[in-house]
C-alpha positions as CSV (number, residue, x, y, z in Angstrom):
1,M,-57.8,180.4,285.6
2,P,-58.3,182.1,289.0
3,V,-55.1,182.3,291.2
4,A,-55.4,184.2,294.4
5,G,-58.8,185.1,293.6
6,R,-57.6,186.8,290.2
7,K,-58.1,185.6,286.8
8,Q,-54.8,184.9,285.1
9,K,-54.3,185.0,281.3
10,P,-53.4,181.5,280.0
11,T,-50.1,180.6,278.7
12,A,-50.1,179.0,275.2
13,V,-48.2,175.9,274.9
14,E,-46.9,176.0,271.2
15,L,-44.5,174.2,269.4
16,E,-42.6,175.5,266.4
17,S,-44.1,172.7,264.3
18,A,-46.0,169.4,264.8
19,T,-46.7,166.1,263.1
20,V,-50.1,164.8,263.1
21,V,-50.9,161.0,262.3
22,S,-54.3,159.9,261.3
23,T,-55.3,157.0,263.2
24,I,-57.3,155.8,260.4
25,S,-55.1,156.0,257.2
26,G,-51.8,156.5,258.9
27,K,-51.4,159.6,256.6
28,E,-48.9,162.2,258.3
29,W,-49.4,166.0,258.1
30,E,-46.9,168.7,259.1
31,L,-48.5,171.8,260.9
32,P,-47.1,174.8,261.9
33,G,-47.3,176.2,265.4
34,A,-49.4,179.3,264.1
35,W,-52.0,176.8,262.8
36,N,-53.8,176.7,266.3
37,R,-53.1,179.3,268.9
38,M,-56.0,178.4,271.0
39,F,-55.5,180.9,273.8
40,E,-54.7,183.9,271.7
41,Q,-57.2,186.8,271.3
42,R,-59.6,186.0,268.4
43,V,-61.3,189.5,268.0
44,I,-60.4,191.8,265.1
45,W,-57.4,194.0,266.2
46,D,-56.4,195.3,262.6
47,Y,-59.0,197.8,262.0
48,T,-59.6,201.6,261.6
49,T,-61.8,203.7,263.7
50,E,-62.4,206.2,260.9
51,G,-65.9,204.7,260.1
52,F,-67.1,205.0,263.5
53,E,-65.8,208.5,263.9
54,K,-67.5,209.8,260.8
55,I,-70.8,208.2,261.6
56,G,-70.5,208.9,265.2
57,A,-70.1,212.6,264.6
58,L,-73.8,212.6,263.0
59,P,-76.7,213.4,265.3
60,G,-78.0,210.0,266.2
61,G,-75.1,208.1,264.6
62,E,-73.1,207.5,267.8
63,S,-74.9,204.4,269.0
64,L,-73.5,202.0,266.2
65,E,-70.2,201.8,268.0
66,W,-71.9,200.7,271.1
67,C,-72.4,197.1,269.5
68,Y,-70.8,194.5,271.5
69,G,-71.5,191.5,269.1
70,C,-74.3,189.9,271.0
71,S,-76.1,189.1,267.8
72,K,-79.7,189.3,269.3
73,C,-80.4,191.8,266.4
74,V,-79.9,189.2,263.6
75,P,-82.4,186.6,263.9
76,V,-85.1,189.4,264.2
77,C,-84.1,191.4,261.4
78,P,-86.4,190.9,258.4
79,V,-83.7,191.5,255.8
80,D,-81.4,188.9,257.3
81,I,-83.9,186.2,256.9
82,V,-83.8,186.6,253.1
83,G,-80.3,187.9,253.0
84,E,-77.1,188.9,255.0
85,Y,-77.8,191.8,257.2
86,G,-78.5,193.1,260.9
87,P,-76.9,196.0,263.0
88,R,-74.0,193.4,264.3
89,K,-73.2,192.7,260.7
90,I,-73.1,196.5,259.7
91,H,-71.0,197.2,262.7
92,R,-68.4,194.5,261.9
93,K,-68.3,195.8,258.3
94,V,-67.7,199.3,259.3
95,Q,-64.9,197.9,261.7
96,M,-63.4,196.2,259.0
97,G,-63.2,199.3,256.8
98,V,-66.5,199.3,254.7
99,D,-67.6,202.8,254.0
100,L,-71.4,202.8,254.8
101,F,-71.8,206.0,253.2
102,R,-71.2,204.3,249.8
103,D,-72.3,200.8,250.3
104,D,-75.6,199.2,249.2
105,D,-76.1,198.0,252.9
106,L,-77.0,201.8,253.7
107,W,-80.3,201.3,251.8
108,M,-81.3,197.9,252.7
109,C,-82.6,198.6,256.3
110,T,-86.6,199.1,256.5
111,T,-86.2,200.8,259.8
112,C,-88.5,198.3,261.2
113,M,-87.2,198.8,264.7
114,N,-87.1,195.0,265.7
115,C,-83.4,195.1,266.4
116,L,-83.8,198.0,268.7
117,R,-86.6,195.9,270.5
118,V,-84.0,193.2,271.5
119,C,-80.6,195.2,271.6
120,P,-79.3,195.4,275.1
121,K,-77.0,198.3,273.9
122,E,-79.9,200.2,272.3
123,V,-78.1,200.5,269.0
124,D,-80.7,202.7,267.2
125,M,-80.8,201.9,263.5
126,I,-83.8,204.2,263.2
127,Q,-81.5,207.0,264.0
128,I,-78.1,205.8,262.6
129,M,-79.4,205.0,258.9
130,P,-81.6,208.3,258.5
131,A,-78.4,210.3,259.6
132,V,-75.9,208.5,257.3
133,R,-78.6,208.5,254.5
134,E,-78.8,212.2,254.6
135,V,-75.2,212.7,254.2
136,A,-75.4,210.2,251.2
137,V,-78.1,212.2,249.8
138,G,-76.2,215.4,250.2
139,E,-73.3,213.9,248.2
140,G,-75.6,212.4,245.4
141,L,-75.0,208.9,246.5
142,V,-78.6,207.7,246.1
143,P,-80.2,205.0,244.1
144,S,-82.0,206.2,241.1
145,E,-85.5,204.6,241.9
146,L,-85.3,206.5,245.2
147,Q,-83.8,209.9,243.5
148,D,-86.9,209.6,241.3
149,V,-89.3,209.3,244.1
150,F,-87.7,212.5,245.9
151,E,-88.0,214.5,242.7
152,K,-91.9,213.4,242.2
153,T,-92.4,214.3,245.9
154,F,-90.7,217.6,245.5
155,R,-92.8,218.5,242.4
156,Y,-96.1,217.3,242.9
157,G,-96.4,216.8,246.8
158,N,-96.8,212.9,246.4
159,C,-94.5,210.0,246.0
160,L,-96.4,208.6,243.0
161,G,-95.9,211.7,240.7
162,E,-99.6,212.2,240.2
163,N,-101.2,215.7,239.5
164,P,-102.5,217.0,242.9
165,R,-105.6,218.5,241.4
166,R,-106.6,214.7,241.2
167,R,-106.2,214.3,244.9
168,A,-109.8,214.0,245.6
169,A,-110.9,212.0,242.3
170,W,-111.4,208.9,244.4
171,T,-114.6,210.4,246.3
172,R,-116.5,210.6,242.9
173,D,-117.2,206.8,243.2
174,A,-117.6,206.5,247.0
175,G,-121.3,206.7,247.0
176,V,-121.4,209.2,249.9
177,P,-120.7,212.8,250.0
178,V,-117.2,213.6,251.1
179,R,-116.6,217.2,252.1
180,V,-113.4,219.2,250.6
181,L,-112.3,221.9,253.1
182,A,-111.2,224.1,250.2
183,S,-114.9,224.1,248.9
184,D,-116.7,224.1,252.3
185,P,-114.2,225.4,255.1
186,A,-116.6,225.0,257.9
187,P,-115.2,223.6,261.4
188,V,-115.1,219.7,261.3
189,D,-114.6,217.1,263.9
190,V,-112.3,214.8,261.9
191,L,-109.8,215.9,259.2
192,F,-109.4,212.5,257.1
193,Y,-105.6,212.9,256.1
194,V,-105.8,210.5,253.2
195,E,-102.0,210.3,252.2
196,D,-100.6,209.3,248.8
197,Y,-101.6,205.6,248.2
198,W,-105.3,206.0,249.4
199,S,-105.4,209.0,247.3
200,H,-103.9,207.9,244.0
201,H,-103.1,204.2,243.8
202,P,-106.3,202.3,242.2
203,R,-106.1,199.7,245.2
204,G,-105.5,202.2,247.8
205,Q,-108.6,204.3,246.4
206,Q,-110.9,201.2,247.0
207,A,-109.9,201.4,250.6
208,A,-110.5,205.3,251.0
209,R,-114.0,204.7,249.5
210,A,-114.7,202.2,252.1
211,F,-113.5,204.2,254.8
212,A,-115.6,207.1,253.8
213,R,-118.8,205.0,253.7
214,I,-118.0,203.7,257.2
215,L,-117.7,207.2,258.4
216,T,-120.8,208.1,256.9
217,A,-122.9,205.3,258.3
218,L,-121.3,205.9,261.9
219,G,-122.4,209.5,261.6
220,V,-118.7,211.0,262.0
221,D,-118.3,214.5,260.8
222,F,-115.3,214.2,258.5
223,A,-113.9,216.2,255.7
224,I,-110.5,216.0,253.5
225,L,-108.2,218.6,252.1
226,G,-108.4,217.3,248.7
227,P,-105.9,219.1,246.2
228,E,-104.3,221.1,249.3
229,E,-103.0,217.9,250.8
230,K,-99.3,217.0,250.5
231,T,-97.6,213.8,251.9
232,L,-96.4,214.2,255.4
233,G,-93.1,212.9,254.2
234,D,-92.0,210.5,256.8
235,S,-90.6,208.0,254.5
236,Q,-88.6,210.5,252.7
237,R,-87.2,211.5,255.8
238,L,-86.2,208.1,256.9
239,A,-84.7,207.5,253.3
240,G,-82.3,210.6,254.0
241,E,-84.2,213.6,252.4
242,K,-84.5,215.6,255.6
243,G,-84.6,218.9,253.8
244,L,-87.7,217.7,251.7
245,F,-89.4,216.5,254.7
246,E,-88.9,219.7,256.5
247,S,-90.2,221.6,253.5
248,L,-93.2,219.5,253.2
249,M,-94.0,220.0,257.0
250,D,-93.9,223.7,256.5
251,D,-96.4,223.4,253.7
252,V,-98.6,221.0,255.5
253,V,-98.5,223.0,258.6
254,A,-99.6,226.2,256.8
255,T,-102.5,224.3,255.2
256,L,-103.7,222.9,258.4
257,S,-103.6,226.5,260.1
258,R,-106.3,227.6,257.6
259,Y,-108.9,225.2,259.0
260,R,-110.6,224.2,262.3
261,F,-110.8,220.5,263.3
262,N,-110.9,218.5,266.4
263,R,-108.4,215.7,265.4
264,I,-106.7,214.2,262.4
265,V,-107.2,210.6,261.3
266,T,-104.8,208.8,258.7
267,P,-104.8,205.4,257.4
268,D,-101.0,205.6,256.9
269,P,-98.7,204.5,259.9
270,H,-95.9,206.5,258.5
271,G,-97.9,209.7,258.2
272,F,-99.3,208.8,261.8
273,N,-95.8,208.5,263.0
274,A,-94.7,211.8,261.4
275,L,-97.6,213.5,263.2
276,V,-97.2,211.8,266.3
277,K,-93.4,212.1,266.8
278,E,-91.7,214.1,264.3
279,Y,-94.0,217.2,263.9
280,P,-94.1,217.8,267.7
281,K,-90.4,218.0,267.8
282,R,-90.5,221.0,265.6
283,G,-93.5,222.5,267.4
284,H,-96.5,221.4,265.7
285,T,-98.8,219.2,267.9
286,Y,-102.0,217.7,267.0
287,D,-104.7,215.1,268.2
288,V,-103.9,212.3,265.9
289,Q,-105.3,208.9,265.3
290,H,-104.6,206.0,263.1
291,Y,-108.1,205.0,261.5
292,T,-108.3,201.7,263.5
293,Q,-108.0,203.7,266.7
294,L,-110.9,205.7,265.4
295,L,-113.1,202.9,264.5
296,A,-112.4,200.6,267.2
297,P,-114.5,202.2,269.9
298,L,-117.1,202.8,267.4
299,V,-117.4,199.3,265.7
300,A,-120.4,198.2,267.9
301,G,-122.6,200.8,266.2
302,I,-122.0,199.3,262.6
303,G,-125.0,197.8,261.2
304,W,-123.8,194.5,259.8
305,K,-125.7,192.9,256.7
306,R,-123.5,189.9,256.0
307,E,-121.4,187.2,257.6
308,L,-118.2,186.8,255.8
309,D,-117.5,183.2,256.7
310,V,-113.6,183.9,256.2
311,T,-110.4,182.9,258.0
312,V,-108.3,185.9,258.3
313,T,-104.7,186.5,259.4
314,F,-103.3,189.9,260.1
315,H,-100.0,191.9,259.4
316,D,-98.9,194.3,261.8
317,P,-97.6,197.3,260.4
318,C,-94.1,198.2,261.7
319,Y,-94.9,201.9,262.2
320,L,-98.1,201.2,263.8
321,G,-97.1,198.3,266.1
322,R,-93.4,198.5,267.2
323,H,-92.9,202.3,266.6
324,N,-96.2,203.6,268.1
325,G,-97.5,200.5,270.3
326,E,-100.9,199.8,268.8
327,Y,-101.7,196.2,268.3
328,D,-105.1,195.6,269.7
329,A,-107.3,198.2,267.7
330,P,-106.9,196.6,264.5
331,R,-107.6,193.1,266.1
332,A,-110.7,194.4,267.9
333,L,-112.0,195.4,264.3
334,L,-111.3,192.1,262.7
335,Q,-112.9,190.4,265.5
336,A,-116.1,192.3,265.6
337,I,-116.7,191.5,261.9
338,P,-119.4,188.7,261.7
339,G,-117.9,185.5,260.2
340,V,-114.4,186.2,260.6
341,R,-112.0,184.0,262.2
342,L,-108.8,185.4,263.2
343,V,-105.5,183.3,263.3
344,E,-102.2,184.7,264.0
345,M,-98.9,184.3,262.1
346,G,-95.9,183.0,264.1
347,R,-94.4,186.3,263.6
348,C,-96.8,189.0,264.8
349,R,-97.5,191.7,267.5
350,E,-94.1,193.0,268.9
351,N,-92.1,190.3,266.6
352,G,-94.0,191.0,263.6
353,Y,-92.4,190.8,260.3
354,C,-91.7,193.8,257.9
355,C,-93.4,194.1,254.4
356,G,-90.4,195.8,253.3
357,G,-91.7,199.2,252.6
358,G,-90.7,201.2,255.5
359,G,-87.5,203.7,255.6
360,G,-87.8,204.1,251.7
361,G,-88.1,200.5,251.1
362,M,-91.3,201.1,249.2
363,W,-89.5,202.3,246.4
364,L,-86.2,200.3,246.5
365,D,-87.3,196.8,245.3
366,G,-84.7,197.0,242.1
367,L,-81.9,197.3,244.7
368,T,-83.0,195.1,247.3
369,G,-83.9,192.4,244.7
370,T,-80.2,192.0,243.9
371,R,-79.2,191.4,247.5
372,T,-81.8,189.1,248.8
373,T,-83.3,185.6,248.1
374,E,-86.8,187.0,248.1
375,R,-88.5,190.3,248.8
376,L,-89.7,190.7,252.4
377,S,-93.4,190.8,251.2
378,E,-92.9,187.6,249.6
379,R,-91.6,185.9,252.6
380,R,-94.6,187.5,254.6
381,V,-97.1,186.2,252.0
382,R,-95.7,182.7,252.4
383,E,-96.2,183.0,256.2
384,A,-99.8,184.1,255.9
385,A,-100.5,181.3,253.4
386,E,-99.0,178.8,255.9
387,T,-101.8,179.7,258.4
388,G,-104.5,178.5,256.0
389,A,-106.2,181.8,256.1
390,D,-108.4,182.9,253.0
391,V,-107.5,186.6,253.5
392,L,-104.3,188.6,254.5
393,A,-105.7,191.7,256.3
394,V,-103.6,194.9,256.5
395,C,-104.2,198.5,257.7
396,C,-101.3,200.4,255.9
397,P,-101.7,201.7,252.5
398,Y,-98.2,200.5,251.4
399,E,-99.1,196.9,252.0
400,V,-102.1,195.9,249.7
401,S,-100.2,196.5,246.3
402,R,-96.9,194.9,248.0
403,F,-98.7,191.8,249.3
404,E,-101.0,191.3,246.3
405,D,-97.9,191.3,244.0
406,A,-96.3,188.9,246.4
407,A,-99.1,186.7,246.3
408,K,-98.9,186.4,242.6
409,S,-95.0,185.9,242.5
410,T,-95.1,183.2,245.1
411,G,-98.1,181.2,243.7
412,N,-100.3,182.2,246.4
413,E,-103.1,183.8,244.4
414,H,-105.9,182.3,246.3
415,L,-104.9,184.5,249.3
416,R,-107.0,187.8,249.1
417,V,-105.1,190.9,250.5
418,L,-107.6,193.2,251.9
419,D,-107.6,196.5,254.0
420,I,-109.6,196.0,257.2
421,V,-111.8,198.7,256.0
422,E,-112.6,196.7,253.0
423,L,-113.5,193.8,255.1
424,I,-115.8,196.1,257.2
425,D,-117.4,197.5,254.2
426,E,-118.0,194.1,252.8
427,A,-119.7,192.9,255.9
428,M,-121.9,196.2,255.8
429,G,-123.3,194.8,252.6
430,N,-121.7,197.3,250.2
431,G,-120.4,194.5,247.8
432,A,-117.4,192.4,247.6
433,A,-114.4,193.9,248.7
434,A,-112.1,192.6,246.1
């Protein structure tokens, strides 16, 4: 209490022992004085600083020790909602001696950035986790499913391990001509950087074809790299393979230098993030747009042929929204489609939930499945279904397959999962999107 304007530490009143008598049963208990030192310090005193020192010595790792336990990060952490996580909990575990470099908690973070959004001390897991993971990767402490992806990416230039010669195979059924720069290297306005899942995954290829048809209908001059394209590697970087990322970047930059284009457009928020934030740090700057940013100003020129008569809810990709501040372009496209009624989930925009695919999580469902009550994608599908929507719309190549699997595993097969370009393509009269 204040004395002479200064706070004084209370003096604990403590007996060696005490007898407590129940007023209900009359039973007596003997309690030692140590049972309740109500005025003693209650934080952890007996801990080692070695963990913080090791992490803090890494570039970007120093902010973990800034945590002062306010817990604002915990309720917004998507992993904590289905498990036990959050930067505050990581901080406390390190404080108590857990070796984060060797603990499964290292791989659970999806780098969604929602914790940093609310943290008053700016504890930055988007810097901390990749830094610690890089050391773990160097020491061979990598989950096997993630190591498999690293090896496929190194060998084939894509995370799926597909033959790079088939990078442009999706164009055959697009119904419109798609120029490949290696065959026709003339200058082009838009370089369509397709990335892995739209190039090779069957569901992603459907969206890539829809996008090509939309660009053609709008008269956009575009081309792709085809077999010369390699992944931009941002998810591999965040998963700890910085060396692989930089090797990929060197190859990508060398390829891009051979062609003339005005801007790069990609459907992948992770690739977009790499080109906007990581490549410029290393001296490589381009005019870059996510496909929703390209289409939003042009959508008024689309010739609609159908009204879809569907209720749609939209999932904000973490790396388009929180990481890069784009929330409006996807919604502008959805609201322009005839017959679409947009309803929002409770967690949306700045507080949007994570699909679980970021930061390497796309390839770690085996590990995360043993440490959570359900996958993040399953939780998100349940939230989408609760809105009463017919369609869960996305604009990230990771999300269609993740959410379609989750819709089946949660018994929500009635919920169609579609990329925004598939809905636009359908409303343009090019057949059902699913």
